[in-house]
N, C-alpha and C positions, 0 to 999 in steps of 0.2 A: 347545358346549364348545370349539370351535376358537379362539374369542376369548381364552380363558384361556391359550393357549400362545403367543400373540404377544408379543414383547417390547415394552416401552414405548419408543417412539422419539421422541415429540414432547416433548423436554425443553428445547429451545432452538434458536435459529436456527444458531448456530455451534458449540455444544458437543454433539458426538455421543456423548460418554461419560456424559451425564447430570449433569455437574458444572458449576458456573458458572466462567467464565474471564474475569473483568472486564478484567484487564490485557491479555490477548491480544486480546480483542474491541476494546478501545480502540485498540491498535496497528494492528489490521486496518482499522478505520474511518479512522484518521489516515493510514495508508499509502495507502488507496484515494483519499482526498480530495486528498492531496498529489500522487499520481500523475495524477489527473484534471486538477488545476490545472497541473501541469508539462506534460502532453501537450497540453492545449488552448492554453496560452499559448505553447508552442513554435511554433505555427503562425505567429505574428506575430513578425517580426524585431526589432521595437522592445521586445518584452517578454522579451528574453534574460536579464535579471537575475532576473525572477520565475521563469522556467522552469528556469534552471540551479540557483537556490537551492532551489526547491520540489522539484526532482528529486533534489538531493543529500540533503536532509533526508528525503525519501521513501525513498531507498535505505537510509539509515541506520536509520530506524524499521522498515522492512520486513525488513532483515537481523536486527535484534534480535528482531523478532516471529517470524521463522522459527526463530531460535535457541531461543526459549522456547515455541513453539507446541506444542500437545498433540493436536490433532485434524486430520484431513485437510481438513475444511472451512475451518479457519483458514489452513492452508498454501496452499490453492487461492486464496483471496482475497488473501493476501499476495503470491503470485506474480504475480497480475494487477496489483496495485498496484506491485510492484517493476518489472515490465516497463514500465508506463506512466511511472513515475518515471525509469527509465533512458533511455527514449526522449526524454522532456522534458529531462533533464539533458544528454544528448549533443547534441541539437539546440540547446539554449541555449548550450552551450559552442561550438558551431560558429558561432553567430550573434554571439558577442561575449564569452561567458564570464561568470564570476562577478563580475569587477570591471571589465568592459569599458567604457571611457569615464569611469570614476570615478577610478581610480588610474592614474597614469602618463600 
């Protein structure tokens, strides 16, 4: 009878409250993808346009995702994506910026 007292926890990967959160999950995946793109492309000096723009968009999507997130799992993933986006953005800005070599 101990099994009858356990709460149902296997409702979804990111939703710990048992409800679907499609917008929050989409923002989480987009932020993680942009963060990975920005952080990896920031290693190469010639890809500063990609890293700075991907980082900037990743920061914006991650910030909005944090604002509307409802569970701790969503917030944890968003913080990882935000951190990677910020690193990629700042290194991209240091290597040439958003418009480096195109404007001016």
